[in-house]
C-alpha positions as CSV (number, residue, x, y, z in Angstrom):
1,M,-98.2,13.8,-152.4
2,D,-97.2,10.3,-153.0
3,Y,-95.9,9.2,-156.5
4,K,-96.3,5.5,-157.7
5,Q,-93.6,3.8,-159.5
6,I,-95.2,3.8,-163.0
7,V,-93.4,4.8,-166.1
8,R,-94.3,5.1,-169.7
9,L,-91.8,4.8,-172.6
10,G,-92.4,5.8,-176.0
11,E,-90.3,5.3,-179.3
12,Q,-86.8,5.9,-180.1
13,Q,-85.0,5.8,-183.5
14,K,-83.7,2.5,-184.9
15,K,-80.3,1.7,-186.1
16,K,-78.6,-1.7,-185.7
17,V,-74.9,-2.6,-185.8
18,G,-72.8,-5.7,-184.7
19,G,-71.7,-6.7,-181.3
20,Y,-69.4,-4.4,-179.0
21,R,-67.5,-4.7,-175.8
22,H,-68.0,-2.0,-173.2
23,P,-65.0,0.4,-173.2
24,R,-62.8,0.8,-170.1
25,S,-63.0,4.1,-168.3
26,R,-61.1,6.2,-165.9
27,S,-62.1,6.1,-162.3
28,R,-65.1,8.3,-161.4
29,T,-64.4,11.4,-159.4
30,P,-66.5,12.5,-156.5
31,L,-69.0,15.3,-157.0
32,K,-67.6,18.7,-156.1
33,V,-71.0,20.2,-155.7
34,S,-74.2,18.8,-154.4
35,A,-76.0,16.3,-156.6
36,R,-79.0,18.7,-157.1
37,Q,-76.8,21.5,-158.2
38,Y,-75.0,19.2,-160.6
39,A,-78.2,17.9,-161.9
40,A,-79.4,21.4,-162.7
41,Q,-76.4,22.1,-164.6
42,L,-76.6,18.8,-166.6
43,L,-80.3,19.5,-167.4
44,Q,-79.3,22.8,-169.0
45,E,-76.1,21.8,-170.7
46,R,-75.6,18.1,-171.2
47,L,-78.7,15.8,-170.8
48,T,-80.8,14.5,-173.7
49,A,-84.4,13.5,-173.9
50,R,-83.0,9.8,-174.3
51,D,-81.0,10.2,-171.0
52,L,-84.1,11.2,-169.2
53,E,-86.0,8.4,-170.7
54,L,-83.4,6.0,-169.4
55,A,-83.8,7.4,-166.0
56,R,-87.5,6.9,-166.0
57,A,-87.0,3.4,-167.1
58,L,-84.6,2.8,-164.2
59,I,-87.0,4.4,-161.7
60,G,-89.7,1.9,-163.0
61,V,-87.8,-1.4,-163.4
62,G,-84.8,-0.7,-160.9
63,M,-81.9,-1.9,-163.1
64,L,-81.1,-2.7,-166.8
65,T,-78.0,-4.2,-168.4
66,R,-75.9,-2.3,-171.0
67,H,-77.3,-4.9,-173.6
68,Q,-80.8,-4.2,-172.5
69,I,-80.4,-0.4,-172.6
70,Q,-78.8,-0.5,-176.0
71,R,-81.6,-2.6,-177.5
72,M,-84.4,-0.2,-176.0
73,L,-82.9,3.2,-176.2
74,F,-79.8,3.1,-178.7
75,A,-81.4,0.9,-181.7
76,D,-79.1,-2.0,-180.7
77,N,-76.0,0.1,-181.4
78,A,-73.5,-1.2,-178.8
79,K,-70.8,1.4,-179.5
80,L,-73.2,4.4,-179.2
81,A,-74.9,2.9,-176.0
82,S,-71.5,2.1,-174.4
83,N,-69.9,5.5,-175.0
84,R,-73.1,7.4,-173.7
85,L,-73.2,5.2,-170.6
86,V,-69.7,5.8,-169.7
87,K,-70.3,9.6,-169.7
88,L,-73.6,9.2,-167.7
89,Y,-71.7,7.2,-165.2
90,H,-69.0,9.9,-164.9
91,Y,-71.9,12.4,-164.3
92,H,-73.1,10.3,-161.4
93,F,-76.3,10.1,-163.4
94,L,-76.0,6.3,-163.4
95,D,-74.3,3.7,-161.1
96,R,-72.9,0.5,-162.4
97,S,-71.5,-2.9,-161.5
98,S,-69.8,-5.8,-163.2
99,Y,-69.6,-8.3,-160.2
100,W,-72.2,-10.6,-161.9
101,L,-70.5,-11.2,-165.3
102,A,-70.2,-15.1,-164.9
103,D,-73.6,-15.5,-163.4
104,M,-75.2,-13.3,-166.2
105,G,-73.5,-15.6,-168.8
106,Y,-74.7,-18.7,-167.2
107,E,-78.3,-17.3,-167.1
108,G,-78.4,-16.5,-170.7
109,F,-77.7,-12.8,-170.4
110,E,-74.9,-11.0,-172.5
111,P,-72.1,-10.5,-169.8
112,C,-72.0,-6.8,-169.5
113,Y,-72.3,-3.9,-167.0
114,I,-75.5,-3.5,-164.9
115,Y,-76.9,0.0,-164.3
116,T,-79.0,1.7,-161.8
117,I,-79.9,5.4,-161.5
118,G,-77.4,7.5,-159.7
119,A,-77.7,10.3,-157.4
120,T,-77.9,13.1,-160.2
121,G,-80.2,10.9,-162.2
122,L,-82.6,10.9,-159.3
123,E,-82.2,14.7,-158.6
124,A,-82.7,15.5,-162.5
125,I,-86.0,13.5,-162.4
126,A,-86.8,15.3,-159.1
127,L,-86.2,18.8,-160.7
128,Q,-88.2,17.8,-163.8
129,M,-91.2,17.0,-161.5
130,G,-90.8,19.8,-159.3
131,I,-90.3,17.6,-156.2
132,A,-87.8,16.7,-153.6
133,R,-85.5,13.8,-154.3
134,S,-86.9,11.9,-151.4
135,Q,-90.4,12.0,-153.3
136,V,-89.1,10.2,-156.4
137,P,-90.8,6.8,-156.3
138,Y,-87.5,4.9,-156.3
139,P,-86.6,2.5,-153.4
140,T,-83.1,3.7,-152.4
141,G,-81.1,0.9,-151.1
142,R,-83.2,-1.9,-152.9
143,Y,-81.0,-2.1,-156.0
144,T,-77.4,-2.3,-154.5
145,L,-75.7,-4.5,-157.5
146,S,-73.4,-6.0,-154.7
147,R,-72.6,-9.7,-154.5
148,E,-74.8,-9.8,-151.4
149,D,-77.9,-8.7,-153.5
150,H,-79.8,-12.0,-153.5
151,F,-82.6,-10.6,-155.8
152,L,-80.3,-9.5,-158.5
153,L,-80.7,-12.2,-161.0
154,H,-84.4,-12.2,-160.5
155,D,-84.5,-8.6,-160.9
156,L,-82.6,-8.9,-164.2
157,Q,-85.2,-11.4,-165.5
158,V,-87.9,-8.9,-164.6
159,S,-85.8,-6.2,-166.5
160,E,-85.7,-8.7,-169.6
161,M,-89.4,-8.9,-169.7
162,F,-89.6,-5.3,-169.4
163,T,-87.2,-4.7,-172.3
164,R,-89.0,-7.3,-174.5
165,L,-92.3,-6.0,-173.9
166,R,-91.1,-2.5,-174.7
167,L,-89.6,-3.5,-177.9
168,G,-92.4,-5.7,-178.9
169,G,-95.0,-3.0,-178.2
170,L,-93.0,-0.6,-180.4
171,E,-93.5,-2.9,-183.3
172,R,-97.1,-3.0,-182.7
173,G,-97.2,0.9,-182.3
174,C,-97.8,0.9,-178.6
175,D,-96.1,2.5,-175.6
176,L,-95.3,0.5,-172.5
177,V,-96.7,1.5,-169.3
178,W,-94.9,-0.3,-166.5
179,F,-96.1,-0.7,-162.8
180,N,-93.1,-2.0,-160.8
181,E,-93.6,-4.4,-157.8
182,S,-94.6,-1.7,-155.4
183,A,-97.1,-0.2,-157.7
184,A,-98.5,-3.5,-158.9
185,M,-99.2,-4.9,-155.6
186,Q,-102.9,-5.4,-154.8
187,R,-104.3,-4.7,-151.4
188,Y,-107.4,-4.9,-149.5
189,G,-107.2,-2.3,-146.9
190,E,-103.7,-2.9,-145.4
191,E,-103.7,-6.6,-146.3
192,E,-101.6,-7.6,-149.3
193,I,-103.5,-9.8,-151.6
194,V,-101.0,-10.5,-154.3
195,R,-97.7,-8.9,-155.4
196,P,-96.8,-9.3,-159.1
197,D,-93.2,-8.6,-160.2
198,G,-94.9,-5.9,-162.4
199,I,-97.8,-4.9,-164.6
200,A,-97.3,-4.2,-168.3
201,I,-99.7,-2.3,-170.1
202,L,-99.4,-1.8,-173.9
203,M,-101.1,1.3,-175.1
204,G,-101.6,2.3,-178.9
205,E,-104.0,3.9,-181.1
206,G,-107.3,1.7,-180.7
207,Q,-105.4,-1.0,-178.9
208,Q,-104.6,-1.7,-175.3
209,A,-103.7,-4.9,-173.4
210,A,-102.6,-5.4,-169.7
211,F,-100.7,-8.3,-168.3
212,F,-99.4,-9.2,-164.8
213,V,-95.8,-10.5,-164.8
214,E,-94.4,-13.3,-162.7
215,M,-90.6,-14.2,-163.1
216,D,-89.9,-17.5,-161.2
217,R,-86.5,-18.7,-160.2
218,G,-87.9,-22.0,-158.6
219,N,-89.0,-20.4,-155.3
220,T,-92.8,-19.6,-156.1
221,D,-95.6,-21.6,-154.4
222,W,-97.8,-21.6,-157.4
223,A,-100.9,-23.0,-155.7
224,H,-100.8,-20.3,-153.3
225,K,-100.0,-17.7,-156.0
226,V,-103.0,-18.8,-158.3
227,K,-105.2,-18.5,-155.2
228,A,-103.8,-14.9,-154.6
229,Y,-104.5,-13.9,-158.2
230,E,-108.1,-15.1,-157.7
231,G,-108.4,-13.1,-154.7
232,G,-107.2,-10.0,-156.5
233,R,-109.7,-10.5,-159.4
234,R,-112.7,-10.5,-156.8
235,Q,-111.6,-7.1,-155.5
236,V,-113.7,-4.4,-157.3
237,A,-110.9,-1.8,-157.0
238,W,-108.4,-3.4,-159.3
239,Q,-109.9,-1.6,-162.4
240,V,-109.3,1.8,-160.8
241,A,-105.8,0.9,-159.9
242,L,-105.0,0.1,-163.5
243,R,-106.6,3.1,-165.1
244,V,-104.2,4.8,-167.5
245,D,-105.0,8.1,-169.3
246,G,-108.7,7.6,-168.8
247,W,-108.6,3.9,-170.0
248,Q,-109.0,0.9,-167.7
249,P,-109.2,-2.8,-168.6
250,T,-112.5,-4.4,-168.8
251,A,-111.3,-7.8,-167.9
252,Y,-108.8,-9.0,-165.2
253,P,-105.4,-9.1,-166.8
254,A,-103.8,-12.3,-167.8
255,V,-100.6,-13.4,-166.0
256,L,-97.4,-13.9,-167.9
257,C,-95.4,-16.5,-166.1
258,V,-91.7,-17.5,-166.9
259,A,-90.5,-20.4,-164.9
260,P,-87.1,-22.4,-164.7
261,D,-86.7,-24.9,-167.5
262,G,-86.8,-27.8,-165.1
263,I,-90.0,-27.1,-163.4
264,A,-92.2,-25.3,-166.3
265,R,-94.0,-28.6,-166.8
266,E,-94.9,-28.9,-163.0
267,V,-95.8,-25.2,-162.8
268,A,-98.2,-25.6,-165.9
269,N,-99.8,-28.7,-164.3
270,T,-100.3,-27.0,-160.9
271,I,-102.0,-24.0,-162.6
272,A,-104.1,-26.3,-164.9
273,G,-105.3,-28.3,-161.9
274,S,-106.7,-25.1,-160.1
275,P,-110.3,-23.9,-160.7
276,A,-109.0,-20.3,-161.2
277,Q,-110.7,-18.1,-163.7
278,T,-107.6,-15.9,-164.1
279,Q,-105.6,-16.7,-167.3
280,F,-102.1,-18.0,-167.0
281,Y,-99.7,-18.0,-169.9
282,L,-96.4,-19.9,-169.4
283,K,-92.9,-20.0,-170.7
284,S,-89.8,-21.7,-169.6
285,W,-86.9,-19.2,-169.2
286,R,-84.9,-20.5,-172.2
287,T,-87.9,-20.4,-174.5
288,F,-88.5,-17.0,-173.3
289,L,-85.1,-15.9,-174.2
290,E,-85.2,-17.6,-177.7
291,G,-88.7,-16.7,-179.0
292,D,-91.0,-13.7,-179.9
293,I,-92.4,-12.0,-176.8
294,F,-96.0,-12.3,-178.2
295,G,-95.7,-15.9,-179.5
296,G,-95.2,-19.3,-178.1
297,W,-97.1,-18.9,-174.7
298,Y,-98.5,-22.0,-173.2
299,D,-102.2,-21.5,-172.2
300,C,-102.2,-23.4,-168.8
301,H,-106.0,-23.9,-168.9
302,E,-106.7,-24.7,-172.6
303,R,-103.4,-26.6,-172.6
304,E,-102.3,-25.2,-175.9
305,I,-99.6,-22.9,-177.4
306,V,-101.1,-19.4,-178.3
307,S,-100.1,-16.0,-179.3
308,L,-100.9,-12.8,-177.3
């Protein structure tokens, strides 16, 4: 059976404290037993529901910074988050890197460790699902965290959208259901029609909303991208692909676009000049970082600022 890379995240307790620097830790020792054996032991003795929620989030979005994790799962308590993440790293539940600190600061992120799911994390989720590790819907080798990972800063921007939608959804009483790039891709037979960076579905009591996500670092051909979404909208099967817990959207989801500051106006004009029926909402990267996730979006067709 094939498992799609779709995760659903619920609510955690909220507590907020001031800033914190990640503690130094000793070198990680190699595992003395297989990752699956150790994962089974951790599940019995040491892992919490929050640890497993983090693993599911990483399977869905690929990578998260310590700052993103502390905001989502530790009520913005940096010390609590950092101490727990150190333990999970030494359990081989998580992997981490600090190669990108300067780049992160330049891009507006808090410089800190970046985390991906580790070998025992994958095995723990596999054991919970009753499947082999190879069946866990996670692209092993895709998120290397190395200096040669040319997609890393883009992936961190996707992670920031994921984080903000999850936190904003909680304020509205909604869970976040996230389809990663692979699960979000729309096809016609074997032909790829459009490949969003993700699909976010906010689901709460009597309220649901779905959005495509596009995080642009200046390399997107927006005229082509708009046509691709129009092609996806004309496919009957998109409603079935987005069905969650018996619910499916009745209208083709809007596209949340974030573009570099220097080209956001050009992107808006390109989208506005198209005859597309798909709705596109746009923010520049800095505006995205500084504002509320649901407010301040530019409606590219109506040419006005709106709230979602």
